[in-house]
Structure formats: C-alpha cells, structure tokens
C-alpha positions in Angstrom: 130.2 149.8 107.3 133.2 151.6 106.1 133.4 155.4 105.9 136.2 157.4 104.4 136.1 160.8 106.2 137.8 163.8 104.6 137.9 167.3 106.2 137.2 169.8 103.5 137.0 173.5 102.9 134.3 172.8 100.3 132.9 169.9 98.4 130.2 169.2 95.8 128.7 166.4 93.8 127.2 166.6 90.3 125.1 164.2 88.4 124.5 164.7 84.7 126.1 168.2 84.9 123.8 169.4 87.8 124.9 170.0 91.3 122.9 167.7 93.6 124.8 168.4 96.9 127.3 170.8 98.2 128.9 172.0 101.4 131.4 174.6 102.5 133.6 173.8 105.5 132.9 170.3 106.8 133.3 166.6 106.2 133.0 164.8 102.9 131.8 161.3 103.9 132.1 158.3 101.5 129.9 155.6 103.0 130.4 152.0 102.0 127.8 149.5 103.1 128.8 145.9 103.4 126.7 142.8 103.4 125.5 142.1 106.9 125.6 145.8 108.0 122.6 146.8 110.1 120.8 149.9 111.4 122.9 149.7 114.5 126.0 150.1 112.3 124.5 153.2 110.6 123.5 154.7 113.9 127.0 154.1 115.4 128.6 155.5 112.3 126.6 158.7 112.4 127.1 159.2 116.2 130.8 158.8 115.9 131.0 161.2 112.9 128.9 163.8 114.7 131.2 163.8 117.7 134.5 163.5 115.8 136.9 166.2 116.8 138.9 166.9 113.7 138.9 170.7 113.3 141.5 173.0 114.7 140.8 174.9 117.9 143.3 175.0 120.9 144.9 172.0 119.2 145.1 170.9 115.5 142.2 168.4 116.1 140.0 169.8 118.8 136.5 170.9 117.5 133.5 169.0 116.1 131.4 169.8 113.0 128.8 171.5 115.3 131.6 173.6 117.0 132.7 175.0 113.6 129.3 175.2 112.0 130.3 172.7 109.4 128.2 170.5 107.1 128.4 166.9 105.8 128.3 165.8 102.2 127.4 162.1 102.3 128.2 160.0 99.3 127.4 156.3 98.7 130.6 154.5 97.9 130.2 150.7 97.5 133.8 150.4 96.2 135.1 150.8 99.8 133.9 147.2 100.3 136.3 146.0 97.5 138.6 143.1 98.2 142.0 143.5 96.6 144.0 140.5 97.8 143.7 138.3 94.7 144.3 139.3 91.1 144.2 142.8 89.7 140.5 143.4 89.5 138.5 144.5 92.6 136.1 141.9 94.0 132.9 143.5 95.3 131.4 140.3 96.8 131.3 142.0 100.3 129.3 145.0 99.2 125.7 145.0 100.3 123.0 144.6 97.6 121.5 148.0 96.4 118.2 148.0 98.4 119.7 147.5 101.9 122.7 149.6 101.0 120.6 152.6 100.0 118.5 152.3 103.2 121.5 152.3 105.4 123.4 155.0 103.6 120.2 157.2 103.9 120.0 156.3 107.6 123.5 157.6 108.2 122.6 160.9 106.5 119.3 161.1 108.4 121.0 160.5 111.7 123.5 163.2 111.0 120.7 165.6 110.2 118.8 164.7 113.3 121.9 165.6 115.3 121.4 169.1 114.0 124.1 169.1 111.3 123.6 170.4 107.8 123.6 167.4 105.4 123.8 167.2 101.7 124.0 164.0 99.7 124.9 162.5 96.4 122.4 160.4 94.4 122.5 156.7 95.3 123.5 154.5 92.3 124.3 157.4 90.0 127.5 158.1 88.2 128.7 161.1 90.3 131.5 163.6 89.9 132.7 164.5 93.4 134.9 167.6 93.7 136.6 168.6 97.0 139.1 171.0 98.4 140.7 168.9 101.2 141.7 170.7 104.3 145.0 169.5 105.9 144.7 167.1 104.2 142.9 165.1 106.8 141.5 161.7 105.7 140.4 159.1 108.2 138.9 155.6 107.9 136.0 154.6 110.2 134.9 151.0 110.2 131.8 149.8 112.2 130.6 146.2 112.6 128.1 144.8 115.0 127.2 148.3 116.1 130.7 149.0 117.4 133.7 150.9 116.0 136.3 148.4 114.9 140.0 149.2 115.5 142.5 149.5 112.7 144.4 146.3 112.1 147.9 146.3 113.8 150.9 146.2 111.5 152.3 142.7 111.0 155.7 141.6 112.1 158.5 143.5 110.5 156.3 146.5 109.8 
C-alpha cells in the first residue's frame, strides 16, 4: 500500500460538479492499493498516519493531526501503483483489482475515523477533481507491505 501524504491548509474533492469531501487544515491522503495488500497493511497505514508528527509546534514538524484538530481527506489513487521503468506508458499491473482495493481504501478511512480523526473521502472509481492548498509544501510517501512500514530505497552508487 502506497500513500502520498500532503499537509494542507484546505482540500476538497468534487465529482460531477458536486463536493463529496472537504477538510480545512489537515492531511490530504492519496491511497494506492497494490495487489497482495492486506487488512494489516491498511491498519498499519492508518496507525502511522494518525501518529505522524508533521505540523509545526516547538519544531517545524512536532504535532499530530489530533494535536492541531486537523482532518483527513482520503482519496483512492490506483495510479500510485504504476510502474514506469519501461516505455512511456504507465503499467498498472501491480494495482489491486477494484473490489479488494475499495475495501482496503475504505478500511484506511474507517481506521482513521476510529482513531477519533475527522475523515472525508472521495468516491472510489469516480473521475474526481481534487483541489488543495498545500502547506509548506509538505509531501511524504508512505509505503506499507506485509503489515510493516517499508523504508525508502537508498540512492544507488554515484547518487
């Protein structure tokens, strides 16, 4: 499971001209579900996000969503599973099929809500227009596999 995390002053998502989800200060979360992802991956993702200290306090990144009274806008984003190594067209082979992807995406949102956070969502499978006012900007990538956070790859030789 891959989640693009963006700290925002506000964000909203519209479908067919109607706002279906919106938040003020908080985190815009683009959740990409990959083939083989499990409930444990969704739970670990939500737990990590709920405790993430990315808001300014004593230091530039000191406070959590709960500390600042922030909300989450959770958007399904299968394109995060794209492979770009070969050719010029993204390959989505690693993206989970729609049924399990929707269930795991919904589980992330539900787990965040059960942690006491305000949660808004997009509409799974819909063509969505996402608007945000990034704060910082702060954008982070969270990858979870096998129920554990996966470290970022190290730069190769000569990097």
